C-alpha positions as CSV (number, residue, x, y, z in Angstrom):
1,X,18.3,15.4,146.0
2,X,15.6,17.9,145.0
3,X,15.4,18.5,141.2
4,X,15.1,22.0,139.6
5,X,14.1,22.8,136.0
6,X,13.3,26.1,134.4
7,X,12.2,27.0,130.8
8,X,12.0,30.2,128.8
9,X,10.7,28.7,125.6
10,X,8.8,29.0,122.4
11,X,6.3,26.3,123.3
12,X,4.0,25.5,126.2
13,X,6.2,25.0,129.2
14,X,4.2,22.6,131.3
15,X,4.8,19.4,129.2
16,X,8.5,20.3,128.9
17,X,8.8,20.8,132.7
18,X,7.1,17.5,133.5
19,X,9.3,15.5,131.1
20,X,12.4,17.2,132.5
21,X,11.2,16.4,136.1
22,X,10.8,12.8,135.0
23,X,14.5,12.7,134.1
24,X,15.3,14.0,137.6
25,X,13.2,11.4,139.4
26,X,16.4,9.4,140.1
27,X,17.5,12.1,142.5
28,X,14.7,11.1,144.9
29,X,11.6,13.1,145.8
30,X,8.2,13.0,147.7
31,X,6.3,15.8,146.0
32,X,6.5,17.9,142.9
33,X,5.1,21.1,141.3
34,X,5.4,23.6,138.5
35,X,4.7,27.3,138.0
36,X,4.2,29.2,134.8
37,X,3.6,32.8,133.7
38,X,0.8,33.1,131.2
39,X,-0.6,36.5,130.0
40,X,1.4,38.0,132.8
41,X,-0.3,35.9,135.4
42,X,1.7,33.6,137.7
43,X,0.1,30.3,138.7
44,X,1.2,26.9,139.9
45,X,0.1,23.3,140.4
46,X,1.5,20.9,143.1
47,X,1.0,17.3,144.2
48,X,2.4,14.9,146.8
49,X,3.9,11.6,145.7
50,X,4.9,10.5,142.2
51,X,4.9,12.8,139.2
52,X,2.0,10.9,137.8
53,X,-0.1,12.6,140.5
54,X,1.0,16.0,139.3
55,X,0.3,15.0,135.7
56,X,-3.2,13.9,136.6
57,X,-3.9,17.4,138.2
58,X,-2.6,19.1,135.0
59,X,-5.0,17.0,132.9
60,X,-8.0,18.4,134.8
61,X,-6.6,21.8,135.6
62,X,-4.1,22.7,132.9
63,X,-1.4,25.3,133.3
64,X,-0.6,27.5,130.2
65,X,2.4,29.6,129.5
66,X,5.8,29.4,127.8
67,X,7.8,30.4,130.8
68,X,8.0,28.2,133.9
69,X,9.9,26.5,136.7
70,X,9.4,23.0,138.2
71,X,10.7,21.1,141.1
72,X,10.8,17.6,142.7
73,X,11.1,18.0,146.5
74,X,12.9,15.7,148.9
75,X,11.5,16.8,152.3
76,X,13.8,18.5,154.8
77,X,11.8,21.2,156.6
78,X,8.2,20.1,156.9
79,X,6.4,16.9,155.9
80,X,5.7,16.0,152.3
81,X,2.4,17.9,151.8
82,X,0.9,20.0,149.0
83,X,1.4,23.1,151.1
84,X,5.1,22.3,151.6
85,X,5.6,21.4,148.0
86,X,7.5,23.7,145.6
87,X,7.2,26.1,143.9
88,X,6.5,28.4,146.8
89,X,4.7,31.6,145.9
90,X,4.4,34.9,147.7
91,X,2.5,37.5,145.9
92,X,4.3,38.1,142.5
93,X,7.2,35.7,142.9
94,X,7.5,31.9,142.8
95,X,10.6,30.1,144.0
96,X,12.1,26.6,143.7
97,X,15.0,25.6,145.8
98,X,17.5,22.8,146.4
99,X,19.4,23.0,149.7
100,X,18.8,24.4,153.2
101,X,18.5,28.0,154.2
102,X,20.2,27.9,157.6
103,X,19.0,31.3,158.9
104,X,15.4,31.0,157.8
105,X,14.1,31.3,161.4
106,X,15.8,34.7,161.9
107,X,14.5,35.9,158.5
108,X,11.0,34.7,159.5
109,X,11.2,36.6,162.7
110,X,12.2,39.8,160.8
111,X,9.3,39.3,158.4
112,X,6.9,38.7,161.2
113,X,7.8,42.2,162.6
114,X,6.6,43.5,159.2
115,X,3.4,41.6,159.6
116,X,4.3,38.9,157.1
117,X,3.6,35.3,158.2
118,X,4.5,32.0,156.5
119,X,1.9,29.5,155.3
120,X,4.2,26.5,155.3
121,X,6.8,24.7,157.4
122,X,9.6,25.1,154.9
123,X,12.7,27.2,154.8
124,X,12.2,27.9,151.1
125,X,9.0,29.9,151.5
126,X,11.1,32.4,153.4
127,X,13.0,33.2,150.2
128,X,9.7,33.9,148.4
129,X,8.3,36.0,151.2
130,X,11.5,38.1,151.5
131,X,11.7,38.7,147.8
132,X,8.0,39.8,147.7
133,X,8.6,42.0,150.7
134,X,11.4,43.8,148.8
135,X,9.2,44.1,145.7
136,X,6.4,45.6,147.8
137,X,8.9,48.2,148.9
138,X,9.5,49.2,145.3
139,X,12.4,47.0,144.1
140,X,12.2,45.5,140.7
141,X,12.2,41.6,140.3
142,X,16.0,41.3,139.7
143,X,16.9,43.7,142.5
144,X,14.5,42.1,144.9
145,X,15.8,38.6,144.2
146,X,19.4,39.8,144.6
147,X,18.7,41.5,147.8
148,X,17.0,38.4,149.1
149,X,20.0,36.3,148.1
150,X,22.3,38.7,150.0
151,X,20.4,37.7,153.2
152,X,20.6,34.0,152.8
153,X,22.9,31.6,154.7
154,X,23.3,28.0,153.9
155,X,23.4,25.9,150.7
156,X,21.1,26.5,147.8
157,X,20.3,26.4,144.2
158,X,17.4,28.8,143.5
159,X,15.2,29.8,140.6
160,X,12.8,32.8,140.7
161,X,9.8,33.3,138.4
162,X,7.9,36.6,138.5
163,X,4.3,37.6,137.7
164,X,4.2,39.9,134.7
165,X,7.7,38.7,133.5
166,X,7.4,36.0,130.9
167,X,11.0,36.5,129.7
168,X,12.9,36.4,133.0
169,X,14.2,33.7,135.4
170,X,16.7,34.6,138.1
171,X,18.9,31.8,139.2
172,X,21.6,31.4,141.9
173,X,23.8,28.7,143.4
174,X,25.8,28.3,146.6
175,X,26.8,24.8,147.6
176,X,24.1,23.1,145.4
177,X,24.7,22.6,141.6
178,X,22.8,24.4,138.9
179,X,23.3,24.6,135.2
180,X,22.0,26.9,132.4
181,X,21.1,25.5,129.1
182,X,21.4,27.5,125.9
183,X,18.9,26.9,123.1
184,X,17.9,28.7,119.9
185,X,15.9,31.6,121.2
186,X,15.2,29.6,124.3
187,X,16.9,29.2,127.7
188,X,16.8,26.5,130.3
189,X,18.0,25.8,133.8
190,X,18.4,22.4,135.5
191,X,19.9,20.7,138.4
192,X,22.1,18.7,136.1
193,X,22.8,18.0,132.4
194,X,20.5,14.9,132.4
195,X,17.5,17.2,133.0
196,X,18.5,19.3,130.0
197,X,19.7,16.6,127.7
198,X,16.8,16.5,125.1
199,X,16.5,20.3,125.2
200,X,20.1,21.4,124.5
201,X,23.7,20.2,124.6
202,X,25.1,23.6,125.3
203,X,25.5,24.0,129.0
204,X,27.0,26.6,131.4
205,X,27.7,25.4,134.9
206,X,27.2,28.1,137.5
207,X,30.1,28.4,139.9
208,X,30.0,28.9,143.7
209,X,28.2,32.1,144.6
210,X,27.1,32.9,141.0
211,X,23.8,34.6,140.2
212,X,22.2,34.7,136.7
213,X,19.6,36.9,135.1
214,X,18.2,34.7,132.3
215,X,16.2,35.8,129.3
216,X,15.5,34.1,126.0
217,X,18.3,36.1,124.5
218,X,20.9,34.7,126.9
219,X,22.2,34.8,130.4
220,X,23.9,37.6,132.3
221,X,26.0,36.0,135.1
222,X,27.5,37.7,138.2
223,X,30.1,36.2,140.5
224,X,29.9,36.1,144.3
225,X,31.3,39.6,144.5
226,X,28.6,40.9,142.1
227,X,31.0,41.4,139.2
228,X,30.0,40.3,135.7
229,X,31.4,36.8,135.0
230,X,32.1,35.0,131.8
231,X,31.3,31.3,132.3
232,X,32.2,28.8,129.6
233,X,29.5,27.2,127.4
234,X,30.3,23.5,127.1
235,X,28.9,20.9,124.8
236,X,27.8,18.0,127.0
237,X,26.9,14.8,125.2
238,X,24.3,12.7,127.1
239,X,23.5,9.5,125.4
240,X,19.7,9.3,125.9
241,X,19.8,5.5,125.3
242,X,21.8,5.3,128.6
243,X,19.1,7.1,130.5
244,X,16.3,4.6,129.8
245,X,15.8,1.1,131.1
246,X,16.9,-0.6,127.9
247,X,14.3,-3.4,128.2
248,X,15.1,-4.1,131.9
249,X,12.4,-3.9,134.6
250,X,14.4,-1.4,136.6
251,X,17.2,1.0,136.1
252,X,19.1,-0.9,138.8
253,X,18.9,-4.1,136.9
254,X,20.1,-2.4,133.8
255,X,23.0,-0.8,135.6
256,X,24.1,-4.1,137.2
257,X,24.1,-5.7,133.8
258,X,26.1,-2.8,132.3
259,X,29.1,-3.4,134.7
260,X,31.3,-5.5,132.4
261,X,30.9,-2.8,129.6
262,X,31.5,0.3,131.7
263,X,34.4,-1.2,133.6
264,X,36.0,-2.2,130.3
265,X,35.7,1.5,129.3
266,X,37.2,2.7,132.6
267,X,40.1,0.3,132.3
268,X,40.8,1.3,128.7
269,X,41.2,5.0,129.8
270,X,43.8,4.3,132.4
271,X,45.5,1.1,131.3
272,X,46.2,1.5,127.6
273,X,46.4,-1.5,125.4
274,X,49.9,-3.1,125.0
275,X,51.2,-1.7,128.3
276,X,51.3,-2.6,132.0
277,X,51.6,1.0,133.3
278,X,48.6,3.0,134.6
279,X,48.5,6.3,132.8
280,X,46.8,9.3,134.5
281,X,45.8,12.3,132.4
282,X,47.9,15.4,132.3
283,X,49.7,15.0,135.6
284,X,53.1,14.7,137.1
285,X,51.8,12.9,140.2
286,X,54.5,10.8,141.8
287,X,53.5,8.7,144.8
288,X,57.1,8.3,145.8
289,X,56.8,11.9,147.1
290,X,53.7,11.0,149.2
291,X,54.0,9.9,152.8
292,X,50.3,9.7,153.6
293,X,47.0,9.4,151.7
294,X,43.7,10.7,153.2
295,X,40.6,9.4,151.6
296,X,37.2,10.9,152.2
297,X,33.7,10.0,151.0
298,X,30.1,9.2,152.0
299,X,27.9,6.1,151.8
300,X,28.8,3.6,149.1
301,X,31.8,5.7,148.0
302,X,33.1,5.5,151.6
303,X,33.1,1.7,151.3
304,X,35.0,2.0,148.0
305,X,37.6,4.0,150.0
306,X,37.8,1.3,152.7
307,X,38.5,-1.3,150.0
308,X,41.1,0.9,148.4
309,X,42.9,1.3,151.8
310,X,43.8,-2.4,151.6
311,X,45.1,-2.0,148.1
312,X,47.2,1.1,148.8
313,X,48.6,-0.3,152.0
314,X,49.3,-3.8,150.7
315,X,50.4,-3.1,147.2
316,X,52.1,0.3,147.6
317,X,52.9,0.3,151.3
318,X,51.4,3.7,151.6
319,X,49.7,4.6,154.9
320,X,46.0,5.5,154.4
321,X,43.4,7.2,156.5
322,X,39.8,6.8,155.5
323,X,37.1,9.2,156.8
324,X,33.4,9.7,156.5
325,X,33.1,13.2,155.0
326,X,30.5,14.5,157.5
327,X,32.8,13.5,160.4
328,X,36.1,14.6,158.8
329,X,35.0,18.1,158.1
330,X,34.0,18.8,161.7
331,X,36.9,16.8,163.3
332,X,39.2,19.2,161.4
333,X,42.2,16.8,161.5
334,X,45.7,18.0,161.0
335,X,47.0,17.4,157.4
336,X,50.8,16.5,157.6
337,X,53.3,17.5,155.0
338,X,53.6,15.3,151.9
339,X,50.0,14.3,152.2
340,X,47.6,13.5,149.3
341,X,43.9,14.0,149.8
342,X,41.5,11.9,147.7
343,X,37.7,12.4,147.5
344,X,35.3,10.0,146.0
345,X,31.8,10.9,144.9
346,X,29.5,9.6,142.1
347,X,27.8,12.9,141.5
348,X,30.7,15.1,142.4
349,X,28.3,17.3,144.3
350,X,28.0,15.5,147.7
351,X,27.8,18.4,150.1
352,X,29.9,16.9,153.0
353,X,32.5,15.6,150.6
354,X,32.8,18.9,148.9
355,X,33.2,20.7,152.2
356,X,35.9,18.3,153.3
357,X,37.7,18.9,150.0
358,X,37.6,22.6,150.7
359,X,39.0,22.1,154.2
360,X,42.0,20.2,152.7
361,X,42.6,22.7,149.9
362,X,45.9,24.5,150.7
363,X,46.8,22.0,153.4
364,X,47.3,18.8,151.4
365,X,50.0,18.8,148.8
366,X,47.5,17.9,146.2
367,X,43.7,17.3,145.9
368,X,42.6,14.3,143.8
369,X,39.0,13.2,143.2
370,X,37.3,10.1,141.7
371,X,34.0,11.2,140.2
372,X,31.4,10.1,137.5
373,X,30.6,13.7,136.4
374,X,33.7,15.5,135.1
375,X,31.9,18.9,135.2
376,X,30.9,18.6,138.9
377,X,32.0,20.9,141.7
378,X,34.3,18.3,143.2
379,X,36.0,17.7,139.9
380,X,36.4,21.4,139.1
381,X,37.9,22.1,142.5
382,X,40.4,19.2,142.4
383,X,44.0,19.4,141.2
384,X,43.3,16.1,139.4
385,X,39.9,14.6,138.7
386,X,39.7,10.9,137.6
387,X,36.5,10.1,135.8
388,X,35.2,6.6,136.4
389,X,33.3,6.4,133.0
390,X,30.3,4.6,134.4
391,X,27.8,6.7,132.4
392,X,24.6,8.1,133.9
393,X,23.5,6.1,136.9
394,X,19.7,6.5,137.5
395,X,19.0,4.0,140.3
396,X,19.3,5.6,143.7
397,X,21.2,2.6,145.0
398,X,24.7,2.8,143.4
399,X,25.9,-0.3,141.5
400,X,28.0,0.3,138.4
401,X,29.4,3.6,139.9
402,X,30.6,1.6,142.9
403,X,32.5,-1.0,140.9
404,X,33.9,1.6,138.5
405,X,35.1,3.5,141.5
406,X,36.8,0.4,142.8
407,X,38.4,-0.3,139.4
408,X,39.8,3.3,139.2
409,X,41.0,3.2,142.8
410,X,42.8,-0.2,142.2
411,X,44.5,1.3,139.1
412,X,45.6,4.3,141.2
413,X,47.0,1.9,143.8
414,X,49.0,0.1,141.1
415,X,50.3,3.5,139.9
416,X,51.3,4.2,143.5
417,X,53.0,0.8,143.7
418,X,54.9,1.4,140.5
419,X,56.1,4.9,141.7
420,X,57.2,3.6,145.1
421,X,58.8,0.4,143.7
422,X,56.9,-2.0,145.9
423,X,55.8,-4.3,143.1
424,X,58.1,-5.9,140.5
425,X,57.5,-5.5,136.8
426,X,56.2,-9.1,136.7
427,X,53.8,-8.4,139.5
428,X,52.5,-5.2,137.8
429,X,52.1,-7.1,134.6
430,X,50.1,-9.8,136.4
431,X,47.7,-7.2,137.9
432,X,47.4,-5.5,134.5
433,X,46.5,-8.8,132.8
434,X,43.9,-9.6,135.6
435,X,42.3,-6.1,135.1
436,X,42.0,-6.6,131.4
437,X,40.2,-9.9,132.0
438,X,37.9,-8.4,134.6
439,X,34.9,-7.7,132.2
440,X,34.7,-11.4,131.2
441,X,34.9,-12.5,134.9
442,X,32.1,-10.0,135.7
443,X,30.0,-11.6,133.0
444,X,30.6,-15.0,134.6
445,X,29.4,-13.6,137.9
446,X,26.3,-12.2,136.3
447,X,25.5,-15.7,135.0
448,X,24.6,-16.6,138.6
449,X,21.5,-14.3,138.4
450,X,19.0,-17.2,138.6
451,X,20.6,-18.8,141.6
452,X,20.8,-15.5,143.4
453,X,17.1,-14.8,142.6
454,X,16.2,-18.1,144.2
455,X,18.2,-17.4,147.4
456,X,16.7,-13.8,147.5
457,X,13.2,-15.2,147.4
458,X,13.9,-16.9,150.7
459,X,15.5,-13.8,152.2
460,X,12.5,-11.6,151.4
461,X,10.7,-13.2,154.5
462,X,13.5,-12.1,156.9
463,X,13.4,-9.1,159.2
464,X,17.1,-9.0,160.0
465,X,20.3,-10.2,158.3
466,X,24.1,-10.2,158.8
467,X,26.9,-9.9,156.3
468,X,30.4,-11.2,157.1
469,X,33.8,-10.8,155.3
470,X,37.5,-10.7,156.0
471,X,40.2,-8.5,154.5
472,X,39.0,-7.1,151.2
473,X,35.6,-8.7,151.7
474,X,34.9,-6.8,154.9
475,X,34.1,-3.4,153.1
476,X,32.1,-5.4,150.6
477,X,30.1,-6.9,153.4
478,X,29.3,-3.4,154.6
479,X,28.3,-2.5,151.0
480,X,26.1,-5.6,150.7
481,X,24.3,-4.7,154.0
482,X,23.8,-1.1,152.8
483,X,22.3,-2.2,149.5
484,X,19.9,-4.6,151.2
485,X,18.8,-1.9,153.6
486,X,18.4,0.8,150.9
487,X,16.0,-1.0,148.6
488,X,14.4,-3.9,150.6
489,X,14.1,-2.1,153.9
490,X,15.3,-5.3,155.7
491,X,17.5,-4.5,158.7
492,X,21.0,-5.6,157.9
493,X,24.4,-5.2,159.6
494,X,27.9,-6.2,158.5
495,X,30.9,-7.2,160.5
496,X,34.5,-8.2,159.9
497,X,34.2,-12.0,160.4
498,X,36.7,-12.0,163.2
499,X,34.5,-9.6,165.2
500,X,31.6,-12.0,165.2
501,X,32.5,-13.5,168.6
502,X,33.0,-10.1,170.1
503,X,29.3,-9.4,170.4
504,X,27.3,-9.9,167.2
505,X,27.1,-13.7,167.6
506,X,24.5,-13.1,170.3
507,X,22.1,-12.2,167.4
508,X,22.4,-15.7,165.8
509,X,19.4,-18.0,165.9
510,X,17.5,-20.2,163.5
511,X,15.8,-17.2,162.0
512,X,18.9,-15.2,161.1
513,X,20.3,-15.4,157.5
514,X,24.0,-14.7,157.3
515,X,25.7,-13.8,154.0
516,X,29.4,-14.7,154.0
517,X,31.7,-13.4,151.3
518,X,34.7,-15.8,151.1
519,X,36.7,-16.4,148.0
520,X,39.1,-19.3,148.3
521,X,42.1,-17.2,149.3
522,X,44.6,-17.0,152.1
523,X,41.9,-15.9,154.6
524,X,39.3,-18.5,153.5
525,X,40.0,-21.0,156.3
526,X,39.6,-18.3,159.0
527,X,36.4,-17.1,157.5
528,X,35.0,-20.7,157.3
529,X,35.8,-21.1,161.0
530,X,33.6,-18.0,161.8
531,X,31.0,-19.4,159.5
532,X,30.9,-22.7,161.4
533,X,30.3,-20.7,164.6
534,X,27.2,-19.4,162.9
535,X,26.0,-22.8,161.7
536,X,26.6,-24.3,165.2
537,X,23.9,-21.8,166.4
538,X,21.5,-22.7,163.5
539,X,22.1,-19.5,161.6
540,X,21.2,-19.7,157.9
541,X,24.4,-19.3,156.0
542,X,24.6,-18.1,152.4
543,X,28.1,-18.6,151.2
544,X,29.4,-16.6,148.3
545,X,32.5,-18.3,147.1
546,X,34.1,-20.0,144.1
547,X,33.6,-23.7,143.3
548,X,36.5,-24.8,145.5
549,X,35.3,-22.8,148.5
550,X,31.7,-24.0,148.3
551,X,32.8,-27.6,147.8
552,X,35.0,-27.4,150.9
553,X,32.3,-25.8,153.1
554,X,29.2,-27.2,151.6
555,X,27.9,-29.2,154.6
556,X,25.3,-27.2,156.5
557,X,24.9,-24.3,154.1
558,X,21.5,-22.8,153.6
559,X,22.6,-21.7,150.1
560,X,25.7,-21.4,148.0
561,X,26.4,-18.8,145.3
562,X,29.1,-19.8,142.9
563,X,31.5,-17.1,141.8
564,X,34.3,-17.6,139.2
565,X,37.9,-17.9,140.3
566,X,39.4,-14.4,140.4
567,X,42.7,-12.7,141.1
568,X,42.7,-11.8,144.8
569,X,42.9,-8.0,144.3
570,X,39.9,-8.1,142.0
571,X,37.6,-10.1,144.3
572,X,35.8,-7.0,145.8
573,X,34.8,-5.9,142.3
574,X,33.5,-9.3,141.2
575,X,31.8,-10.1,144.5
576,X,30.0,-6.8,144.4
577,X,27.7,-8.4,141.7
578,X,26.1,-11.0,144.0
579,X,25.8,-8.4,146.7
580,X,23.9,-6.2,144.4
581,X,21.8,-8.9,142.9
582,X,20.8,-10.3,146.3
583,X,19.6,-6.8,147.3
584,X,17.8,-6.3,144.0
585,X,15.9,-9.6,143.9
586,X,15.0,-9.4,147.5
587,X,13.5,-6.0,146.9
588,X,11.6,-7.2,143.9
589,X,10.3,-10.2,145.9
590,X,9.1,-7.8,148.5
591,X,7.5,-5.4,146.0
592,X,9.4,-2.3,147.1
593,X,10.3,0.7,144.8
594,X,13.7,-0.5,143.6
595,X,14.9,2.6,141.7
596,X,13.5,5.2,144.1
597,X,13.5,3.7,147.6
598,X,11.7,5.7,150.3
599,X,13.4,8.5,152.1
600,X,16.6,8.3,149.9
601,X,18.0,10.7,147.3
602,X,20.6,10.0,144.6
603,X,22.7,13.1,145.0
604,X,22.9,14.3,148.6
605,X,23.6,18.0,148.3
606,X,22.6,19.1,151.8
607,X,24.2,18.2,155.2
């Protein structure tokens, strides 16, 4: 969500802050701002909308200084306005914040009794007001910031900048990620390593409850109990070539096209050449000792878990429960003995998923995670973290991370099947061969780009759409509908095909496009029967199937999208490509902001 950057440098901070904020645009935002200290004076510039608006202000009203903080805000408390934009300043302190201060109303009431009133609608301003209040009582900057932190409840990553202090930033994290970058006589902070990539590759990740006093000479870190803490400095390699569009119009288009390559990388890590066994890193995990698997995630990752439920139950005969993280954590379900808990998150920082993980810690026999960021909070707090190797994903709507999650979850299900003896050696070899051939099948699916673009041009005129699928195609239908909603703003719903006649069929008329995912498999005939029910009511059917499937059901189709023949277990991964491309080309035809859709954020680090 919100992006944070901080610089104690040798050069003018404003250009560095703006460039770093551009690298954080993918997180989603609706306003931005920076603050610097120059000649002891604290000043700031803020703007609503895209960063170009802030850049324009800085052209006409520059901001000097070699120490500064910056922020991209995704609105929670208060509308996106200049007054509500970060940094928030109160007297001699400026603050940027990612997260939610849950007790800000109580703190505001306390400040009001001291005659201190807010100027904004935000929870963050309260942090600045409280810190300034302590400084007015005689506390120094670090003491005042620490005293304010002691009063805060909720989730936050915070950075403080002080008037008269051009060699000091105070930083803290609780629930929201924050990293410190180490340079040569320079220091940096950022929401993630991508923000810091061109500045340094030496990163320290603050742990839960940490506070840091940062100067150009280094960082002094304290843990949640106030004790000095030694945190590892890691070298993090971010390939800058993978954080640009690579000649594509949008990051989303680039990331869709990258899927054969990144999935090949993911498969290589878990299915070594020359063998049919899935190898997990540094673990003695044996699924034969597991009676139940609980899977928890949010959004697209939740649909990856729904897909994996079919794999674990059909291939490994392992009972699976799948939960939305925000419901799971408050439902507080019992965790039986011999249970494994598995958490899926692209960022590894999803607030609800992390909270659910912490609920399961000490209850489940083991905590597993499937993440794209190996240094993330979810990865660090898991007994075993499986990296999906998708590389940086900048587009807000997940594409390559979703398919890499699916690939890793399928390989984990095959590992479970091998451990539990539910598949023969020949069957395991068949799945392994199919996985190794997956990248070429994905390339064949991508070859249908022009046909999908043509169909999407017709969809762009629609106000509503339905997606249908059976079996493994049902979670994919949910994902297809989500993708379309996210970036084209067309209302879309998804149903298991067999549920159509239990209510949703009432929506069908001659204006309703219906996308049907139906590879020519053992469920194909039943899906086609449901599709015929749609066409009988003049619904506009787009059938996504292989050549045999489209040939069999061609009569009456509004459009057909040809997919390659594919091993049944791999169909959700391959059919994700047309789901993504339909959403992408529909959004392009409508002229929406594909990479940064309205109201959405890439990494949801608040509840």
